[in-house]
C-alpha positions as CSV (number, residue, x, y, z in Angstrom):
1,X,104.5,-7.0,70.1
2,X,101.2,-7.3,68.2
3,X,101.5,-8.1,64.5
4,X,104.3,-9.5,62.4
5,X,106.6,-6.6,61.8
6,X,109.4,-8.8,60.6
7,X,107.7,-10.0,57.5
8,X,109.2,-9.3,54.1
9,X,107.2,-7.5,51.4
10,X,106.1,-10.7,49.6
11,X,104.9,-12.3,52.8
12,X,103.1,-9.3,54.3
13,X,100.3,-8.9,51.8
14,X,97.0,-8.6,53.6
15,X,95.3,-12.0,53.5
16,X,91.6,-12.6,52.9
17,X,91.0,-9.2,51.1
18,X,88.2,-9.0,48.8
19,X,89.3,-8.8,45.1
20,X,89.0,-5.4,43.5
21,X,87.7,-4.8,40.0
22,X,91.1,-4.8,38.3
23,X,92.7,-7.8,40.0
24,X,93.5,-10.9,37.9
25,X,93.5,-9.0,34.6
26,X,97.3,-9.2,34.1
27,X,98.1,-12.6,35.4
28,X,100.0,-13.6,32.3
29,X,102.2,-10.4,32.6
30,X,102.8,-11.2,36.3
31,X,103.8,-14.7,35.6
32,X,106.2,-13.5,33.0
33,X,107.6,-10.9,35.4
34,X,108.1,-13.6,38.0
35,X,110.1,-15.6,35.6
36,X,112.2,-12.6,34.5
37,X,112.9,-11.8,38.1
38,X,114.1,-15.3,38.9
39,X,116.4,-15.1,35.9
40,X,117.7,-11.7,37.1
41,X,118.3,-13.1,40.6
42,X,120.1,-16.1,39.3
43,X,122.3,-14.4,36.7
44,X,122.8,-10.6,37.3
45,X,122.2,-10.5,41.0
46,X,123.9,-13.8,41.8
47,X,127.1,-12.8,40.1
48,X,127.4,-9.5,42.0
49,X,126.4,-11.0,45.4
50,X,129.1,-13.6,45.0
51,X,131.8,-10.9,44.8
52,X,130.2,-8.1,46.8
53,X,128.0,-9.3,49.7
54,X,125.4,-6.8,50.9
55,X,126.1,-4.7,54.0
56,X,123.5,-6.4,56.2
57,X,121.9,-9.9,56.3
58,X,118.6,-8.2,56.9
59,X,117.5,-4.6,56.3
60,X,114.6,-3.3,58.3
61,X,112.8,0.0,59.1
62,X,112.7,1.6,62.5
63,X,109.4,-0.2,63.1
64,X,111.1,-3.6,62.4
65,X,109.4,-4.0,59.0
66,X,111.7,-5.9,56.7
67,X,112.8,-3.8,53.7
68,X,113.2,-5.9,50.6
69,X,116.0,-5.6,48.1
70,X,113.7,-4.8,45.2
71,X,110.0,-4.0,44.8
72,X,108.0,-4.8,41.6
73,X,104.4,-5.0,40.6
74,X,104.4,-8.5,42.2
75,X,104.3,-6.8,45.6
76,X,101.1,-5.0,44.7
77,X,99.2,-7.9,43.2
78,X,96.3,-7.5,45.7
79,X,96.2,-3.7,45.2
80,X,93.3,-2.0,43.6
81,X,93.9,1.6,42.7
82,X,90.4,3.0,43.3
83,X,89.9,1.1,46.5
84,X,93.4,1.6,48.1
85,X,94.5,4.9,46.7
86,X,91.8,6.8,44.8
87,X,92.2,10.4,43.9
88,X,93.3,13.3,46.1
89,X,90.5,14.8,48.0
90,X,88.4,11.7,47.8
91,X,87.9,8.6,50.0
92,X,90.2,7.0,51.3
93,X,92.4,10.1,51.0
94,X,95.6,8.0,50.7
95,X,96.9,10.6,48.2
96,X,95.9,13.7,50.2
97,X,92.9,15.5,51.7
98,X,92.8,18.2,49.0
99,X,92.5,17.7,45.3
100,X,95.4,20.1,44.5
101,X,97.3,19.9,47.8
102,X,100.2,22.3,47.8
103,X,99.6,23.4,44.2
104,X,96.7,25.4,45.6
105,X,98.0,26.4,49.0
106,X,101.2,25.5,50.8
107,X,101.2,23.8,54.2
108,X,101.1,26.2,57.2
109,X,104.6,26.9,58.5
110,X,104.0,27.0,62.3
111,X,107.2,27.2,64.4
112,X,106.6,26.2,68.1
113,X,107.6,29.0,70.4
114,X,107.3,29.9,74.0
115,X,109.7,30.7,76.8
116,X,110.0,33.0,79.8
117,X,107.4,35.7,80.1
118,X,104.5,36.4,77.8
119,X,106.3,39.6,76.7
120,X,109.4,37.7,75.6
121,X,107.3,35.2,73.7
122,X,105.3,38.0,72.1
123,X,108.6,39.4,70.7
124,X,109.5,35.9,69.3
125,X,106.1,35.6,67.7
126,X,106.4,38.9,66.0
127,X,109.9,38.0,64.8
128,X,108.7,34.7,63.3
129,X,105.8,36.4,61.6
130,X,108.2,39.0,60.1
131,X,110.3,36.1,58.7
132,X,107.3,34.7,56.8
133,X,105.8,32.2,59.3
134,X,102.2,31.6,58.5
135,X,100.9,30.4,61.9
136,X,101.7,30.6,65.6
137,X,102.2,27.7,67.9
138,X,102.3,28.2,71.7
139,X,104.5,26.3,74.1
140,X,103.5,26.5,77.7
141,X,105.7,26.0,80.8
142,X,105.2,22.9,83.0
143,X,103.2,24.6,85.7
144,X,100.7,25.9,83.1
145,X,100.5,22.5,81.6
146,X,99.4,20.8,84.9
147,X,97.2,23.6,86.1
148,X,99.3,25.5,88.6
149,X,99.8,29.3,88.9
150,X,103.3,30.7,88.9
151,X,103.0,31.5,92.7
152,X,102.2,28.0,93.6
153,X,104.9,26.1,95.5
154,X,104.6,23.3,92.9
155,X,105.8,25.8,90.3
156,X,109.0,26.7,92.0
157,X,112.0,26.6,89.6
158,X,109.9,25.8,86.5
159,X,108.2,29.1,85.7
160,X,108.9,30.0,82.0
161,X,111.5,27.3,81.6
162,X,110.2,25.1,78.8
163,X,107.4,27.4,77.6
164,X,105.6,30.6,78.5
165,X,103.8,31.0,81.8
166,X,100.2,31.9,81.4
167,X,98.3,32.5,84.7
168,X,95.4,34.6,83.7
169,X,93.8,36.6,80.9
170,X,96.3,39.3,81.6
171,X,99.1,37.1,80.4
172,X,97.1,36.1,77.3
173,X,96.6,39.8,76.5
174,X,100.4,40.4,76.7
175,X,101.2,37.2,74.7
176,X,99.2,38.4,71.7
177,X,99.7,42.1,72.1
178,X,99.6,43.7,68.6
179,X,98.6,40.4,66.9
180,X,95.0,40.4,65.6
181,X,93.6,37.0,66.4
182,X,91.3,37.0,63.4
183,X,94.3,37.3,61.1
184,X,96.5,34.5,62.4
185,X,96.1,30.8,63.0
186,X,97.2,29.7,66.4
187,X,97.9,26.3,67.8
188,X,98.1,25.8,71.6
189,X,99.9,22.7,72.9
190,X,97.9,22.3,76.1
191,X,95.9,19.3,77.3
192,X,94.6,18.9,80.8
193,X,93.7,22.6,81.2
194,X,92.9,23.0,77.5
195,X,89.4,24.5,78.2
196,X,90.9,27.2,80.4
197,X,93.5,28.3,77.9
198,X,91.0,28.3,75.1
199,X,88.6,30.4,77.2
200,X,91.4,32.9,77.7
201,X,92.0,33.0,74.0
202,X,88.3,33.5,73.3
203,X,88.0,36.3,76.0
204,X,91.0,38.0,74.4
205,X,89.3,37.8,71.0
206,X,86.2,39.4,72.5
207,X,88.3,42.3,73.8
208,X,90.0,42.7,70.4
209,X,86.6,42.8,68.7
210,X,87.6,39.7,66.6
211,X,84.6,37.7,65.4
212,X,84.6,34.3,67.0
213,X,83.7,32.6,63.7
214,X,87.0,33.9,62.3
215,X,89.2,32.4,65.0
216,X,91.3,29.7,63.4
217,X,93.7,27.2,65.0
218,X,93.9,24.2,67.3
219,X,93.9,23.4,70.9
220,X,95.6,20.1,71.6
221,X,93.1,18.9,74.2
222,X,94.4,15.3,73.9
223,X,94.4,13.9,77.4
224,X,94.7,10.2,76.6
225,X,98.2,10.5,75.2
226,X,99.2,12.2,78.5
227,X,98.4,9.0,80.3
228,X,100.2,6.9,77.7
229,X,103.4,8.8,77.0
230,X,103.8,12.3,78.5
231,X,102.5,12.6,82.1
232,X,101.0,16.1,82.0
233,X,97.6,15.1,83.3
234,X,95.6,16.4,86.2
235,X,92.2,14.6,86.5
236,X,91.2,10.9,86.2
237,X,90.2,9.7,82.7
238,X,86.4,9.9,83.1
239,X,86.2,13.6,84.1
240,X,89.0,14.4,81.7
241,X,87.0,12.9,78.8
242,X,84.0,15.0,80.0
243,X,86.1,18.1,79.6
244,X,87.3,17.0,76.2
245,X,83.8,16.4,74.8
246,X,82.4,19.5,76.5
247,X,85.0,21.5,74.5
248,X,83.9,19.7,71.3
249,X,80.4,20.9,71.9
250,X,81.4,24.4,72.6
251,X,83.5,24.7,69.5
252,X,80.8,23.2,67.4
253,X,78.4,26.0,68.6
254,X,80.7,29.0,68.9
255,X,84.0,28.4,67.0
256,X,83.2,26.9,63.6
257,X,86.7,27.4,62.2
258,X,88.5,26.1,65.3
259,X,89.9,22.5,65.6
260,X,88.7,21.2,68.9
261,X,91.4,18.6,69.4
262,X,94.7,17.6,68.0
263,X,95.0,13.9,68.6
264,X,98.7,13.4,69.1
265,X,100.9,10.6,68.0
266,X,103.9,12.9,68.2
267,X,104.4,12.4,72.0
268,X,103.7,8.7,71.7
269,X,106.5,8.5,69.1
270,X,108.9,10.6,71.1
271,X,108.4,8.2,74.1
272,X,109.8,5.4,71.9
273,X,106.9,4.0,69.9
274,X,107.5,2.7,66.4
275,X,105.8,4.2,63.3
276,X,103.2,1.4,63.4
277,X,102.5,2.0,67.1
278,X,102.2,5.7,66.5
279,X,99.5,5.2,63.9
280,X,97.7,2.5,65.9
281,X,97.6,4.2,69.3
282,X,96.8,7.6,67.9
283,X,93.9,6.4,65.9
284,X,92.7,4.2,68.8
285,X,92.6,7.3,71.0
286,X,90.8,9.1,68.2
287,X,88.1,6.3,68.1
288,X,87.7,6.7,71.9
289,X,87.2,10.5,71.6
290,X,84.6,10.1,68.9
291,X,82.7,7.4,70.8
292,X,82.7,9.4,74.0
293,X,81.4,12.5,72.1
294,X,78.6,10.4,70.5
295,X,77.7,9.0,73.9
296,X,77.5,12.6,75.2
297,X,74.9,13.3,72.5
298,X,77.0,15.0,69.8
299,X,76.5,14.2,66.1
300,X,79.7,12.8,64.7
301,X,79.3,14.8,61.5
302,X,79.0,18.0,63.6
303,X,82.3,17.7,65.3
304,X,84.1,15.2,63.0
305,X,85.2,17.7,60.4
306,X,87.0,19.8,63.1
307,X,89.1,16.9,64.5
308,X,92.8,17.2,63.7
309,X,95.9,15.1,64.4
310,X,99.5,15.7,65.4
311,X,102.1,13.3,64.1
312,X,105.9,13.1,64.3
313,X,108.2,12.8,61.4
314,X,111.2,10.6,62.2
315,X,114.5,9.9,60.5
316,X,113.5,6.7,58.5
317,X,112.5,8.7,55.5
318,X,110.5,6.2,53.4
319,X,108.7,4.6,56.3
320,X,107.6,8.0,57.4
321,X,106.1,8.9,54.0
322,X,104.2,5.6,54.0
323,X,103.1,6.1,57.6
324,X,101.3,9.4,56.9
325,X,99.5,7.8,53.9
326,X,98.6,4.7,55.9
327,X,97.2,6.8,58.8
328,X,95.1,8.9,56.4
329,X,93.6,5.8,54.8
330,X,93.0,3.9,58.0
331,X,91.3,6.9,59.7
332,X,89.0,7.4,56.7
333,X,87.9,3.7,56.9
334,X,87.4,3.8,60.6
335,X,85.3,7.0,60.5
336,X,83.1,5.8,57.6
337,X,82.8,2.1,58.3
338,X,83.0,1.8,62.1
339,X,82.0,5.2,63.5
340,X,79.2,5.9,61.1
341,X,80.3,9.3,59.8
342,X,78.5,10.3,56.5
343,X,80.1,13.7,55.8
344,X,83.3,13.1,53.7
345,X,84.9,16.0,55.7
346,X,84.6,13.8,58.8
347,X,86.7,11.1,57.0
348,X,89.7,13.3,56.4
349,X,92.7,12.9,58.6
350,X,94.1,16.5,58.7
351,X,97.4,16.7,60.6
352,X,100.1,18.9,61.8
353,X,103.7,17.5,61.8
354,X,106.7,18.1,63.9
355,X,110.1,16.8,63.1
356,X,111.5,14.3,65.7
357,X,113.0,15.9,68.7
358,X,114.2,12.5,69.9
359,X,116.4,12.2,66.7
360,X,118.3,15.4,67.6
361,X,121.7,14.9,69.1
362,X,123.7,17.1,71.5
363,X,126.9,15.8,69.8
364,X,127.7,17.6,66.5
365,X,124.5,19.7,66.7
366,X,124.8,21.0,63.2
367,X,124.1,17.5,61.9
368,X,120.5,18.1,63.2
369,X,119.9,20.5,60.3
370,X,120.3,17.6,57.9
371,X,118.1,15.3,60.1
372,X,115.4,17.9,60.3
373,X,115.4,18.6,56.6
374,X,114.9,14.9,55.8
375,X,112.1,14.7,58.3
376,X,110.4,17.8,57.0
377,X,110.7,16.5,53.4
378,X,109.0,13.2,54.5
379,X,106.2,15.2,56.1
380,X,105.6,17.2,52.9
381,X,105.8,14.1,50.7
382,X,103.4,12.5,53.1
383,X,100.9,15.3,52.7
384,X,100.9,17.3,56.0
385,X,98.7,20.3,56.4
386,X,101.0,22.1,58.9
387,X,104.7,21.7,59.9
388,X,107.1,22.6,62.6
389,X,110.8,22.1,62.0
390,X,113.0,21.6,65.0
391,X,116.0,23.8,65.6
392,X,119.5,22.3,65.5
393,X,120.3,23.4,69.1
394,X,117.2,22.0,70.8
395,X,119.1,19.0,72.3
396,X,121.1,21.6,74.3
397,X,118.7,24.4,75.1
398,X,115.6,26.3,74.0
399,X,116.2,27.4,70.4
400,X,118.1,30.6,69.6
401,X,116.8,33.1,67.1
402,X,119.5,31.9,64.6
403,X,118.5,28.3,64.9
404,X,114.8,29.1,64.6
405,X,115.6,31.1,61.4
406,X,117.4,28.1,59.9
407,X,114.5,25.8,60.8
408,X,112.0,28.1,59.2
409,X,114.2,28.6,56.1
410,X,114.3,24.8,55.8
411,X,110.6,24.8,55.2
412,X,110.7,27.7,52.9
413,X,113.4,26.2,50.7
414,X,111.3,23.0,50.5
415,X,108.3,25.0,49.6
416,X,109.7,27.4,47.1
417,X,112.9,25.9,45.7
418,X,112.8,22.1,45.8
419,X,109.8,21.4,43.5
420,X,108.3,18.8,45.8
421,X,105.2,20.9,46.3
422,X,104.4,21.0,42.6
423,X,102.6,17.7,42.2
424,X,100.2,15.9,44.5
425,X,101.6,12.8,46.2
426,X,104.7,12.6,44.1
427,X,105.8,9.2,45.5
428,X,102.4,7.6,45.0
429,X,102.7,4.5,42.9
430,X,106.2,3.7,44.1
431,X,106.2,-0.1,44.6
432,X,108.1,0.3,47.9
433,X,106.0,3.2,49.2
434,X,102.7,1.5,48.4
435,X,103.9,-1.8,49.9
436,X,105.0,0.0,53.1
437,X,101.7,1.9,53.2
438,X,99.8,-1.4,53.1
439,X,101.9,-3.1,55.7
440,X,101.8,-0.2,58.1
441,X,98.0,0.0,57.8
442,X,97.7,-3.8,58.3
443,X,100.0,-3.9,61.4
444,X,98.3,-0.8,62.9
445,X,94.9,-2.4,62.4
446,X,96.1,-5.5,64.3
447,X,97.0,-3.3,67.3
448,X,93.6,-1.5,67.1
449,X,91.9,-4.9,67.2
450,X,93.9,-5.9,70.3
451,X,93.0,-2.6,72.0
452,X,89.3,-3.3,71.2
453,X,89.6,-6.7,72.8
454,X,91.0,-5.0,76.0
455,X,87.9,-2.8,76.1
456,X,89.0,0.2,74.0
457,X,91.7,2.9,74.4
458,X,90.9,4.1,77.9
459,X,90.8,0.5,79.2
460,X,94.0,-0.4,77.4
461,X,95.7,2.6,79.0
462,X,94.4,1.8,82.4
463,X,95.8,-1.8,82.0
464,X,99.1,-0.4,80.9
465,X,99.0,-2.1,77.4
466,X,100.1,0.9,75.3
467,X,102.7,2.0,77.9
468,X,104.4,-1.5,77.9
469,X,104.5,-1.7,74.1
470,X,106.1,1.7,73.9
471,X,108.6,0.8,76.7
472,X,109.6,-2.4,74.9
473,X,110.1,-0.6,71.6
474,X,112.2,2.2,73.2
475,X,114.3,-0.4,74.9
476,X,114.9,-2.4,71.7
477,X,115.9,0.8,69.8
478,X,118.3,1.9,72.6
479,X,120.0,-1.5,72.7
480,X,120.5,-1.4,68.9
481,X,122.2,2.0,69.2
482,X,124.4,0.9,72.1
483,X,125.5,-2.3,70.3
484,X,126.0,-0.5,67.0
485,X,123.3,-2.1,65.0
486,X,121.8,1.3,64.5
487,X,124.2,4.1,63.5
488,X,123.6,7.6,64.9
489,X,126.2,9.8,63.2
490,X,128.3,11.7,65.7
491,X,127.1,9.5,68.6
492,X,128.1,5.9,68.1
493,X,130.0,6.4,64.8
494,X,131.9,9.2,63.1
495,X,132.6,10.9,66.4
496,X,135.1,13.7,67.0
497,X,137.1,14.6,70.1
498,X,136.5,18.3,70.2
499,X,133.1,19.9,69.5
500,X,132.1,23.5,69.5
501,X,129.0,24.3,71.4
502,X,126.9,26.9,69.5
503,X,125.7,30.1,71.4
504,X,122.6,29.0,73.4
505,X,119.5,30.8,74.5
506,X,119.4,31.4,78.3
507,X,116.1,32.1,80.1
508,X,116.3,35.1,82.4
509,X,116.5,33.6,86.0
510,X,114.4,36.5,87.2
511,X,111.4,35.5,85.1
512,X,109.8,33.5,88.0
513,X,110.0,36.5,90.4
514,X,108.6,38.9,87.9
515,X,105.8,36.6,86.9
516,X,104.8,36.2,90.6
517,X,104.8,40.0,91.0
518,X,102.6,40.5,87.9
519,X,100.2,37.8,89.1
520,X,99.9,39.5,92.6
521,X,99.0,42.7,90.8
522,X,96.3,41.0,88.8
523,X,94.8,39.6,91.9
524,X,94.9,43.0,93.7
525,X,93.1,44.8,90.9
526,X,90.4,42.4,90.0
527,X,86.9,42.1,91.5
528,X,87.3,39.4,94.2
529,X,83.6,38.9,94.8
530,X,82.9,38.4,91.1
531,X,85.8,35.9,90.9
532,X,84.5,34.0,93.9
533,X,81.0,33.9,92.5
534,X,82.2,32.6,89.1
535,X,84.3,29.9,90.7
536,X,81.4,28.8,92.9
537,X,79.2,28.5,89.8
538,X,81.8,26.4,88.1
539,X,82.1,24.1,91.2
540,X,78.4,23.5,91.2
541,X,78.3,22.7,87.5
542,X,81.2,20.3,87.8
543,X,79.3,18.4,90.5
544,X,76.3,18.0,88.1
545,X,76.9,15.3,85.4
546,X,76.3,16.5,81.9
547,X,76.3,20.2,82.8
548,X,78.3,22.3,80.3
549,X,81.5,23.6,81.8
550,X,83.1,25.7,79.0
551,X,80.7,28.7,79.4
552,X,81.3,28.8,83.1
553,X,85.1,28.6,82.7
554,X,84.8,31.5,80.2
555,X,82.8,33.5,82.7
556,X,85.5,33.0,85.3
557,X,88.3,33.8,82.9
558,X,86.6,37.1,82.0
559,X,86.8,38.2,85.6
560,X,90.6,37.3,85.7
561,X,90.2,34.1,87.7
562,X,93.5,32.3,87.3
563,X,94.4,29.0,85.7
564,X,95.3,27.6,89.1
565,X,92.1,28.7,90.7
566,X,89.9,27.2,88.0
567,X,91.9,23.9,88.0
568,X,91.8,23.9,91.8
569,X,88.0,24.0,91.8
570,X,88.0,21.1,89.3
571,X,90.5,19.2,91.4
572,X,88.2,19.5,94.4
573,X,85.3,17.9,92.4
574,X,87.1,15.5,90.1
575,X,90.2,14.5,92.1
576,X,93.6,13.9,90.7
577,X,94.8,11.0,88.6
578,X,97.2,8.5,90.2
579,X,98.5,5.8,87.8
580,X,98.2,2.3,89.0
581,X,101.2,0.0,89.3
582,X,103.7,2.8,88.6
583,X,102.7,3.2,85.0
């Protein structure tokens, strides 16, 4: 593993840092504090430890960072407030991307939803909006994620199972029936065929008469993490990056309020990465996207302000708060000092957060309400812009209406009752939080330097570096759970013999048949010649390097060309990705 994650707080201060303007002023006070601490350790602490030994010989975070017994100003001797923290809304954005944060506007409460048919999901969307949700987040089924229509043999048994099936513009029309697109913010978790789903959304907005400059939301569009952690890819890296940057260019021209990518650490974390690896690999991928876009002729300060990120919030509460702050500061420094961005908006790491699905347990599922609450609180104290809270039954099935309600109410209680949204960065200045923030940034930077030595994120992925690091971390954690060094309540400790399974949501087994019938009707009613002409134009453009593809995809979507047909044309030209060496 890159870095020295096992270091204690005193040993992990970043070496060789340039002194800030306030360093060295209070050396006499620090020396006095050191003497007083030694006296405390010898007398007060020593007496207690002799009678009551601590629970563990070594305490460490989920990332393996040693957690010290006590943190004092000694641990921040190399710290300079203006350089390392600054003020909210200003570089390096450690304390938040907005000057007032949640005092001005609360984070967007965006529950992830999608299952079965577009009509069923539309009903769930309306239910969530009625309950006070402030943004929509679309989950697509597996065939949609990898570019297959519901009538393709590859889709058999998977239609509508883990998300909603969207084959054509007709499904998008049903999905958002009665929901004005210029009045909601929508996030779409789609990657390899991101351009196709965004084109459907734009075509629907045109039919609604919604101004394109009013469309707000995000399309995930993050293909690199699919190669690293998730596997929902279609094309090889080079043409995939072409699609990503082509979408950047289109959004910069046509959708000024739309986030053209959500660079995802969530799935990297869910695959078993540590908090340090999540920050490092996510930002390394971000660097790769920015560099690819610049090579394609785009100005970093044109698309940079619309980059967004997607991070997980795990159960190690204090480490997660520090992780979000470290990621924000490191990205600001990378964008300004390495990638040459000059617009302060390009330096901001704006991110959506989802609580950790991998922390949920099928055993004693109501315990997941507590886990999710802690993870949501960490995200809020870490300064997220948008939040999804997992439902307590998700380790067993797709969430029920009751569990979704509890998840949403969790956010609302944090926002309106807890008081944590009343001050900007309320944990800022904590000796432990600031020390952890520094250490996570330093360890993540070491990983990024190693990725650079390997030739950048794409090369590191092709060589299997990130995958191996994640696999090793996942294995270490699982071994710790199995041998009892990590307690998971209800799983390896505090178990019960009899457990009641809550009522679970069941997807209608007929959804696949009905979806195929609806798709056949769309194909019967559309203009076949117009569809064929649009697909042929897309084929020719895909064969021409540098030719914009998004306008041609949009033309095909308007004629009700299907997702599978469009992705099929691109498969013909680009080929399909086959990971080397089984990675």
